[in-house]
C-alpha positions as CSV (number, residue, x, y, z in Angstrom):
1,M,2.2,0.3,2.8
2,R,0.4,1.8,5.7
3,T,-1.7,5.0,5.4
4,P,-0.4,7.7,7.8
5,I,-2.6,8.8,10.6
6,I,-4.2,12.2,9.8
7,W,-4.7,13.4,13.4
8,G,-7.2,16.2,12.6
9,D,-9.4,13.7,10.7
10,L,-9.3,11.3,13.6
11,I,-10.2,13.9,16.2
12,R,-13.1,15.2,14.0
13,Q,-14.3,11.6,13.3
14,L,-14.3,10.8,17.0
15,R,-16.1,14.0,17.9
16,T,-18.8,13.4,15.3
17,E,-19.2,9.7,16.2
18,H,-19.9,10.8,19.7
19,G,-22.4,13.5,18.6
20,L,-20.4,16.3,20.1
21,G,-20.0,19.9,18.9
22,L,-16.8,21.8,19.0
23,R,-17.8,23.8,22.1
24,T,-18.9,20.7,24.0
25,L,-15.7,18.8,23.2
26,A,-13.7,21.9,24.1
27,A,-15.4,22.3,27.5
28,R,-15.2,18.6,28.4
29,S,-11.6,18.2,27.4
30,G,-10.5,21.5,29.1
31,L,-9.4,23.2,25.8
32,C,-10.8,26.2,24.1
33,R,-13.0,25.8,21.0
34,T,-10.3,27.5,18.8
35,T,-7.7,24.9,19.9
36,V,-10.0,22.0,19.1
37,R,-10.8,23.5,15.7
38,R,-7.1,24.0,15.0
39,A,-6.4,20.4,16.0
40,E,-9.1,19.2,13.6
41,T,-7.7,21.2,10.7
42,G,-4.1,20.2,11.5
43,K,-3.0,23.8,12.1
44,D,-0.3,24.3,14.7
45,V,-1.4,21.6,17.1
46,T,0.8,20.5,20.0
47,V,1.4,16.9,21.1
48,R,-0.1,17.8,24.4
49,T,-3.3,19.0,22.7
50,L,-3.5,15.7,20.8
51,E,-2.9,13.7,24.0
52,R,-5.7,15.6,25.8
53,L,-8.2,15.1,23.0
54,L,-7.4,11.4,22.5
55,D,-7.4,10.8,26.2
56,F,-10.9,12.3,26.4
57,Y,-12.0,9.4,24.1
58,G,-10.0,6.8,26.0
59,Y,-7.1,6.5,23.5
60,D,-3.4,6.6,24.1
61,L,-1.4,8.6,21.6
62,D,1.8,6.5,22.1
63,A,-0.1,3.3,21.5
64,I,-1.7,4.6,18.3
65,K,1.7,5.8,17.0
66,R,3.3,2.4,17.8
67,K,0.4,0.5,16.1
68,D,0.7,2.8,13.0
69,S,4.5,2.2,12.8
70,G,3.9,-1.5,12.9
71,D,5.5,-2.0,16.4
72,A,3.8,-4.6,18.6
73,L,1.7,-3.3,21.4
């Protein structure tokens, strides 16, 4: 059985791996700091916000969802 993706944990992990603070990620991704924090805590995050944050790191939300569901890429 696959472990479901916890989007907030993934966003936080990517941010810390890249040595970025909330303000820096927010500024570079075009989002406000509060939006990034809410995405990391899983509170009221939109798909568009997830797409913008993942795109910043070079990831594609649809590809991640397909891989997580077991579909071939």
